[in-house]
C-alpha positions as CSV (number, residue, x, y, z in Angstrom):
1,M,352.8,129.1,114.0
2,F,351.5,125.4,114.3
3,S,350.4,126.1,118.0
4,S,348.7,129.4,116.8
5,V,346.6,127.5,114.2
6,R,345.7,124.9,116.7
7,N,344.4,127.5,119.2
8,I,342.5,129.2,116.4
9,Y,340.8,126.1,115.6
10,R,340.0,125.4,119.4
11,L,338.9,128.8,119.8
12,F,336.4,128.5,117.2
13,G,334.8,125.5,118.8
14,I,334.7,127.2,122.0
15,A,333.0,130.3,120.5
16,R,330.5,128.2,118.8
17,T,329.6,126.6,122.1
18,L,329.2,129.9,123.8
19,A,327.3,131.3,120.9
20,R,324.8,128.3,121.3
21,Y,324.3,129.7,124.8
22,D,324.3,133.4,123.9
23,A,327.2,133.6,126.1
24,L,330.0,135.2,123.7
25,F,330.3,138.4,125.5
26,P,333.4,137.7,127.4
27,L,335.2,137.4,124.0
28,E,333.3,140.4,122.8
29,T,334.2,142.6,125.5
30,A,338.0,141.6,125.3
31,E,337.7,142.1,121.3
32,I,339.4,138.8,120.7
33,A,339.2,137.3,117.5
34,P,336.3,139.6,116.3
35,G,335.8,137.9,113.0
36,L,336.0,134.2,114.4
37,V,333.3,135.4,117.1
38,R,331.0,136.8,114.5
39,A,331.3,133.6,112.3
40,A,330.7,131.4,115.4
41,K,327.5,133.5,116.2
42,L,326.3,133.2,112.5
43,L,326.5,129.3,112.5
44,A,325.3,128.6,116.2
45,R,321.8,128.1,117.2
46,K,320.7,129.7,120.6
47,E,319.7,127.0,123.2
48,T,319.5,128.8,126.6
49,A,317.3,131.5,128.2
50,G,318.0,133.2,131.4
51,R,320.8,136.0,132.7
52,P,323.8,136.3,130.7
53,G,325.9,134.8,133.9
54,E,323.5,131.8,134.0
55,R,324.0,131.2,130.2
56,L,327.7,131.5,130.6
57,A,327.9,129.3,133.6
58,A,326.0,126.7,131.5
59,A,328.2,126.9,128.4
60,L,331.4,126.7,130.8
61,Q,329.7,123.7,132.4
62,E,329.7,121.8,129.1
63,L,333.0,122.6,127.7
64,G,334.5,120.8,130.6
65,P,336.6,120.7,133.8
66,S,339.3,123.5,132.8
67,F,336.3,125.8,131.9
68,I,334.4,125.1,134.9
69,K,337.5,126.0,137.1
70,L,338.2,129.1,134.8
71,G,334.6,130.3,135.4
72,Q,334.9,130.0,139.3
73,A,338.0,132.1,138.9
74,L,336.4,134.7,136.9
75,S,333.8,135.0,139.6
76,T,336.0,137.2,141.4
77,R,336.6,139.4,138.4
78,S,333.5,141.8,138.9
79,D,335.7,144.7,137.4
80,F,335.8,142.8,134.2
81,L,332.4,140.9,133.8
82,G,330.3,143.0,136.0
83,E,328.8,142.3,139.3
84,E,325.8,140.4,138.2
85,V,327.8,137.9,136.0
86,A,330.5,137.4,138.4
87,A,327.6,136.5,141.3
88,D,326.1,134.0,138.6
89,L,329.5,132.3,138.0
90,S,330.3,132.0,141.7
91,E,327.2,129.6,141.7
92,L,328.9,127.4,139.0
93,Q,328.9,123.9,140.4
94,D,332.1,121.9,140.1
95,H,330.2,118.4,139.3
96,L,331.1,115.9,136.5
97,P,330.2,112.6,136.0
98,P,332.3,110.0,138.1
99,F,334.8,107.8,136.6
100,S,334.8,103.9,137.5
101,G,335.7,102.5,140.8
102,A,337.9,100.2,138.8
103,E,339.9,103.3,137.6
104,A,339.9,104.6,141.1
105,R,341.4,101.4,142.4
106,A,344.1,101.2,139.7
107,T,345.0,104.6,140.5
108,I,345.6,104.0,144.0
109,A,347.4,100.8,144.0
110,R,349.7,102.3,141.4
111,D,350.5,105.6,143.3
112,L,350.8,103.8,146.7
113,N,352.8,101.0,145.0
114,A,350.5,98.6,147.1
115,D,347.9,95.9,146.7
116,M,344.3,97.2,147.5
117,D,343.8,94.4,149.9
118,S,346.8,95.5,152.1
119,L,345.6,99.0,152.2
120,F,341.8,98.6,152.7
121,Q,339.3,96.1,154.4
122,S,336.6,97.6,152.1
123,F,336.5,100.4,149.5
124,D,333.3,101.9,148.2
125,D,333.3,101.8,143.9
126,E,330.5,104.4,144.1
127,P,332.1,107.9,144.8
128,I,330.3,110.3,147.4
129,A,331.2,113.1,145.2
130,A,332.8,113.8,141.7
131,A,334.4,117.1,140.5
132,S,336.5,118.3,137.8
133,I,339.8,117.2,138.9
134,A,339.0,114.5,141.5
135,Q,336.3,112.2,143.3
136,V,335.8,110.9,146.8
137,H,335.1,107.2,148.0
138,F,334.5,106.0,151.4
139,A,336.6,103.0,152.6
140,V,338.0,101.2,155.8
141,T,341.7,100.7,156.2
142,S,343.4,97.5,157.0
143,D,343.5,99.1,160.6
144,G,339.7,99.3,160.7
145,D,339.7,103.2,160.4
146,E,336.8,104.9,158.3
147,V,338.1,107.0,156.0
148,A,337.5,109.2,152.7
149,V,339.9,108.8,149.8
150,K,340.4,111.3,147.1
151,V,341.4,110.0,143.7
152,L,342.4,112.3,140.7
153,R,340.6,111.9,137.6
154,P,342.3,109.7,135.2
155,G,344.1,112.0,132.4
156,I,343.2,115.1,134.0
157,E,346.6,116.5,133.9
158,E,347.2,116.3,130.2
159,A,343.6,117.9,129.6
160,F,344.6,120.9,131.8
161,A,347.8,121.3,130.0
162,K,346.3,121.7,126.6
163,D,343.7,124.1,128.0
164,F,346.4,126.3,129.6
165,E,348.0,126.6,126.6
166,L,344.9,128.1,124.9
167,F,344.3,130.5,128.0
168,R,347.6,131.8,128.1
169,W,347.3,132.2,124.2
170,L,343.9,134.2,124.7
171,A,345.3,136.1,127.7
172,G,348.3,137.4,125.7
173,M,346.4,138.3,122.9
174,A,344.0,140.5,124.7
175,E,347.0,142.5,126.4
176,R,348.5,143.1,122.9
177,T,345.2,144.1,121.1
178,R,343.6,145.9,124.4
179,P,346.2,147.9,126.0
180,E,343.4,149.2,128.5
181,L,343.1,145.8,129.7
182,R,346.6,145.3,130.9
183,R,346.0,146.8,134.4
184,L,343.8,144.1,134.9
185,K,346.6,141.6,134.4
186,P,345.0,138.8,132.3
187,L,348.3,136.9,131.7
188,E,349.0,137.2,135.3
189,I,345.7,135.9,136.3
190,I,345.9,133.0,134.0
191,R,349.3,132.1,135.3
192,T,348.0,132.3,138.9
193,F,345.0,130.0,138.0
194,E,347.4,127.8,136.6
195,E,349.5,127.4,139.4
196,T,346.6,127.2,141.6
197,V,345.0,124.3,139.7
198,R,348.5,122.5,139.3
199,M,348.6,122.4,143.2
200,E,345.0,121.1,143.4
201,M,346.5,118.1,141.1
202,D,349.0,117.3,143.6
203,L,347.1,115.8,146.6
204,R,350.2,115.8,148.7
205,L,350.0,119.6,148.7
206,E,346.3,119.3,149.7
207,A,347.1,117.1,152.4
208,A,349.8,119.3,153.6
209,A,347.3,122.4,153.6
210,A,344.8,120.4,155.6
211,G,347.6,119.7,158.2
212,E,348.6,123.3,158.3
213,L,345.0,124.3,158.9
214,A,344.6,121.6,161.6
215,E,347.7,123.0,163.4
216,N,346.5,126.4,163.4
217,F,343.3,125.4,165.1
218,A,345.0,122.8,167.5
219,G,342.9,123.0,170.9
220,N,340.2,124.8,169.4
221,S,337.1,122.6,169.8
222,S,334.7,124.9,167.6
223,F,336.6,124.4,164.3
224,R,337.9,121.0,163.2
225,V,339.9,119.6,160.1
226,P,340.1,116.0,159.6
227,S,343.4,113.9,160.1
228,V,345.7,113.0,157.0
229,D,346.6,109.3,156.8
230,W,350.0,110.0,155.1
231,S,350.7,106.3,154.7
232,R,348.0,106.0,152.2
233,T,348.5,109.5,150.6
234,A,350.5,110.1,147.1
235,R,350.3,112.7,144.4
236,R,347.3,111.2,143.1
237,V,345.6,110.0,146.1
238,M,344.9,111.6,149.5
239,T,343.4,109.7,152.5
240,L,341.6,111.6,155.3
241,E,339.6,110.8,158.6
242,R,336.0,110.2,157.5
243,V,333.8,113.0,159.1
244,G,330.2,113.4,159.2
245,G,327.7,116.1,160.2
246,V,324.9,118.4,159.0
247,P,325.5,120.6,155.9
248,I,326.3,124.1,157.5
249,D,323.5,125.6,155.3
250,E,320.7,123.3,156.2
251,R,319.1,125.4,158.8
252,Q,316.1,123.5,159.5
253,A,318.3,120.0,159.9
254,L,320.5,122.0,162.5
255,I,317.7,122.9,164.7
256,D,316.2,119.4,164.4
257,A,319.5,118.1,165.7
258,G,319.3,120.5,168.8
259,L,321.8,122.8,167.3
260,E,321.4,126.8,167.6
261,P,321.9,128.5,164.2
262,A,322.9,131.8,165.8
263,E,325.6,130.1,167.9
264,I,326.8,128.1,164.6
265,L,327.0,131.6,162.8
266,R,329.2,133.0,165.6
267,K,331.5,130.0,165.3
268,S,331.6,130.4,161.8
269,A,332.4,134.1,161.7
270,A,335.1,133.5,164.5
271,A,336.8,130.6,162.6
272,F,336.7,132.7,159.2
273,F,338.2,136.0,161.3
274,K,340.9,133.7,162.8
275,Q,341.9,132.2,159.3
276,V,342.0,135.5,157.5
277,F,343.3,137.9,160.1
278,R,345.2,135.8,162.8
279,D,346.8,133.4,160.7
280,G,346.7,134.9,157.0
281,Y,346.0,131.3,155.6
282,F,342.3,130.7,154.7
283,H,340.0,128.1,153.2
284,A,339.1,129.4,150.0
285,D,336.5,127.1,149.0
286,Q,333.9,127.3,151.8
287,H,330.7,126.5,149.8
288,P,328.2,124.6,151.9
289,G,329.3,121.3,150.4
290,N,332.8,121.7,152.2
291,L,331.4,123.0,155.6
292,F,329.5,120.6,158.2
293,V,328.3,120.8,161.8
294,G,329.0,117.9,164.0
295,E,326.8,116.9,166.8
296,D,328.6,118.9,169.4
297,G,328.2,121.9,167.3
298,D,331.6,122.1,165.9
299,I,332.6,123.0,162.5
300,I,334.1,120.8,160.3
301,A,336.1,121.6,157.0
302,V,336.7,119.6,154.2
303,D,338.4,119.9,150.7
304,F,341.7,122.0,151.1
305,G,342.6,122.3,147.3
306,I,342.0,126.0,147.0
307,M,343.8,127.9,150.2
308,G,344.5,131.5,150.2
309,R,347.4,133.4,151.8
310,L,347.7,137.1,153.0
311,D,350.9,138.8,154.2
312,K,350.5,140.8,157.4
313,P,350.7,144.1,155.8
314,T,347.6,143.1,153.5
315,R,345.9,141.9,156.6
316,R,346.6,145.3,158.1
317,Y,345.3,147.1,155.2
318,L,342.1,145.0,155.0
319,G,341.4,145.2,158.6
320,E,341.8,149.1,158.9
321,M,339.9,149.5,155.6
322,L,336.9,147.5,156.6
323,M,336.9,149.1,160.2
324,N,336.8,152.6,158.6
325,F,334.2,151.8,155.8
326,L,331.9,150.5,158.6
327,N,332.7,153.9,160.8
328,R,331.9,155.6,157.2
329,D,335.4,157.5,157.5
330,Y,335.9,157.6,153.7
331,R,338.9,160.0,153.9
332,R,340.9,157.4,156.1
333,V,339.7,154.5,153.7
334,A,341.1,156.5,150.9
335,E,344.3,157.2,152.6
336,I,344.7,153.5,153.3
337,H,344.7,152.7,149.7
338,F,347.3,155.4,148.8
339,E,349.4,154.3,151.7
340,A,349.3,150.6,150.5
341,G,350.3,151.8,146.9
342,Y,347.2,150.3,145.6
343,V,346.3,153.9,143.9
344,P,349.1,155.8,142.0
345,A,350.3,158.8,144.1
346,D,349.4,161.3,141.3
347,K,345.6,160.6,141.7
348,S,343.3,162.6,144.2
349,V,342.6,161.3,147.7
350,E,339.5,163.6,147.8
351,A,338.2,162.2,144.6
352,F,338.7,158.6,145.7
353,A,337.2,159.1,149.0
354,Q,334.3,160.4,147.1
355,A,334.1,157.2,145.3
356,C,334.4,155.1,148.3
357,R,331.6,157.2,149.8
358,S,329.0,156.5,146.7
359,I,329.9,152.7,146.8
360,A,329.6,152.4,150.6
361,E,326.5,154.7,151.5
362,P,324.0,152.3,149.2
363,I,325.1,149.4,151.2
364,L,325.9,150.6,154.4
365,D,322.4,152.3,154.7
366,R,320.7,148.8,154.3
367,P,319.6,146.8,157.6
368,Q,322.4,145.0,159.1
369,N,321.4,141.7,158.1
370,E,321.4,142.8,154.5
371,I,324.8,144.4,154.4
372,S,327.2,142.7,152.1
373,I,331.0,143.5,152.7
374,A,331.8,141.4,149.9
375,R,329.6,143.4,147.7
376,L,331.3,146.5,148.8
377,L,334.6,145.1,147.8
378,S,333.4,143.8,144.5
379,Q,332.0,147.4,143.8
380,L,335.4,149.0,145.1
381,F,337.1,146.8,142.4
382,Q,334.9,148.3,139.6
383,V,336.3,151.7,140.3
384,T,339.8,150.5,139.7
385,E,339.8,151.9,136.0
386,T,339.1,155.3,136.8
387,F,342.0,155.5,139.2
388,E,344.5,153.3,137.0
389,M,344.6,151.1,140.0
390,E,346.4,147.6,139.3
391,T,344.2,144.5,140.2
392,Q,345.4,143.0,143.6
393,P,345.3,138.9,142.9
394,Q,345.4,138.3,146.6
395,L,342.3,140.3,147.6
396,L,340.1,138.7,144.7
397,L,340.3,135.2,146.2
398,L,339.5,136.7,149.6
399,Q,336.3,138.5,147.9
400,K,335.0,135.5,146.5
401,T,335.5,133.5,149.7
402,M,333.7,136.4,151.4
403,L,331.1,136.2,149.0
404,V,330.4,132.4,149.7
405,A,331.0,132.9,153.5
406,E,328.0,135.7,153.4
407,G,325.8,133.4,151.5
408,V,326.2,130.5,153.9
409,G,325.6,133.4,156.8
410,R,322.2,134.2,155.5
411,K,321.0,130.5,155.2
412,I,322.2,129.7,158.7
413,Y,320.8,132.8,160.6
414,P,319.2,135.5,158.3
415,E,318.5,137.9,161.2
416,A,322.3,138.5,161.7
417,N,325.5,139.8,159.8
418,M,328.5,137.6,160.1
419,W,330.8,140.8,159.8
420,F,329.4,142.5,162.5
421,L,329.8,139.6,164.9
422,A,333.3,139.4,163.8
423,Q,333.7,143.1,164.2
424,P,335.1,143.0,167.9
425,L,337.6,140.2,166.9
426,I,338.8,142.5,164.1
427,E,339.1,145.5,166.3
428,G,340.9,143.4,169.0
429,W,343.4,142.4,166.3
430,M,343.7,145.6,164.9
431,E,344.8,147.0,168.4
432,D,347.2,144.2,169.3
433,N,349.0,144.5,165.7
434,M,348.9,148.4,165.1
435,G,348.7,149.9,168.5
436,P,352.0,151.7,169.8
437,E,353.1,148.8,171.7
438,A,352.6,146.5,168.8
439,Q,354.7,149.0,166.6
440,I,357.5,149.2,169.1
441,A,357.6,145.4,169.2
442,E,357.6,145.2,165.9
443,A,360.6,147.5,165.3
444,V,362.6,145.7,168.0
445,A,361.9,142.6,166.1
446,E,363.2,143.9,162.8
447,V,366.3,145.4,164.4
448,A,366.9,141.8,166.1
449,E,366.2,140.2,162.8
450,G,368.7,142.7,161.0
451,L,371.5,141.9,163.4
452,R,371.0,138.0,163.2
453,R,371.3,138.1,159.5
454,Y,374.5,140.4,159.6
455,R,375.9,138.1,162.3
456,K,374.9,134.9,160.1
457,K,376.8,136.6,157.1
458,R,379.8,137.6,159.1
459,L,380.1,134.0,160.2
460,G,379.6,132.5,156.8
461,D,382.4,135.0,155.4
462,R,384.9,133.7,157.9
463,R,384.1,130.0,157.4
464,W,384.3,130.9,153.5
465,R,387.8,132.4,153.9
466,A,388.9,129.5,156.6
467,E,388.0,126.8,154.3
468,D,389.5,128.4,151.1
469,R,392.8,128.8,153.0
470,R,392.9,125.2,154.2
471,Q,392.1,123.9,150.7
472,I,394.8,126.1,149.2
473,R,397.5,124.8,151.8
474,S,396.3,121.1,151.0
475,R,397.0,121.9,147.2
476,R,400.5,123.3,147.8
477,H,401.7,120.6,150.0
478,G,400.6,117.8,147.7
479,H,397.7,116.6,149.6
480,P,395.0,114.8,147.6
481,K,392.5,116.9,146.1
482,T,389.7,117.7,148.6
483,K,386.0,117.9,147.9
484,V,384.8,121.5,147.3
485,P,382.4,122.4,150.2
486,D,378.7,122.8,149.6
487,Y,378.6,126.6,150.2
488,L,381.4,126.8,147.4
489,A,380.0,124.5,144.9
490,H,377.9,127.3,143.0
491,V,380.9,129.4,142.6
492,P,382.9,129.1,139.3
493,A,386.4,127.5,140.0
494,G,388.2,130.4,138.9
495,H,386.2,133.0,141.1
496,R,386.8,130.9,144.6
497,R,388.9,133.6,146.5
498,A,391.0,133.6,149.7
499,D,391.7,137.0,151.3
500,S,394.9,137.7,149.6
501,C,395.0,135.0,147.1
502,S,392.4,136.2,144.8
503,N,394.5,135.3,141.8
504,I,395.0,131.8,142.7
505,N,393.0,129.2,140.6
506,L,392.0,126.4,143.0
507,E,391.4,124.0,140.2
508,N,394.8,124.6,138.7
509,P,397.1,125.7,141.5
510,P,400.7,126.9,140.8
511,A,403.3,124.5,141.4
512,S,404.6,124.6,144.8
513,T,408.2,126.0,145.5
């Protein structure tokens, strides 16, 4: 009861802020607390002009860190907010005023349990970047290495926890009051969003993400990830190799540095393809501030707080879908959706193929350099209501990443299209992973894995029985009580069995004869 009252009070304050920016439409669309929304609209004075998405972005910026992150997450939901609003939210910048260098130093010393002078020769109190969750300082380690130190914003965990409570309450209310919204999974989306942000607030996990991405590109000179200094990394602190270069979207600066924009776009497209299709693990925050070009033309990534994963079946679905869209085989595109289980089996394949055609033709008829695959996916998500399709969260993050990558690609080299550059790579991957030889190899691998698991289980059963018999013999002959082995520890004492001794309680064995 108390939490509901608190959430209603907070919602009214949020609604007033949204009303000042004439940005109440998300609450109005979801029909959340309509009376409260009307009251907020009456009490607030409008202050902002511009498109609805721009006004909403400005309001979220004022509401603070959690709402900035929420806005970025909602930028993937064109099916809920519309394509134009979603596109405007994708431009929402995660910038906040910095906290003091003294606070950063205190966090570092506390989390690393060490004196700053023992860790660093020098530490710049003025951060080079400040976002909603953390900020970054340049420093020189006691070993003389130039590094970038990311420090969590003080009190940020508590602030997010309070806001997550409100977001869950709102999502639950939307599902209860608007059953038609349940297929969009608002509560699941908020929970996924919460999990993502919680992972961002443990910088050890971000450091591990950087390490995994670096490992995936080991030996690749065209895409580089800064190395992690694990001795100066903890939950609230992460230290990485300091890197430099030209921001990837500054075309003229690239040319002035003697770099060829067309080659940079080719490398960028290849790196994106390898992350998504080859590895199923991709950098999901590839805005220009996180990508640089080194003096040798290598692409350097930073900020690994948001990463995406795709399993192999999803990658196959995505690759085949994209290839058939580009080849305008809409019947096959529809069949792929049904095979993947994304469209209910009782719907019409022909009707869905027609919907795919209506989405793709206006996009694919444009000049190659103007074709947006991300926009195609976005519009595809908008037909989900007609065909009662459930939201696929793993594809939403990818769609957002593709949208940003496309924008960067157009700034680098407007004459080309990164998806067409990557098309031969995708086709090669599809051939290797969906051709007859690949299918046979996969079938053999599945059989081998099944046999391995069966053998492991049999060996485990034998060990179980042998150890159980040993313990029973020990108890009967008055030997000291032996420790229950680890693999038996979770089994209630009265249910630990040996072949023909299922009625014997090992904790209270019968007296020996």
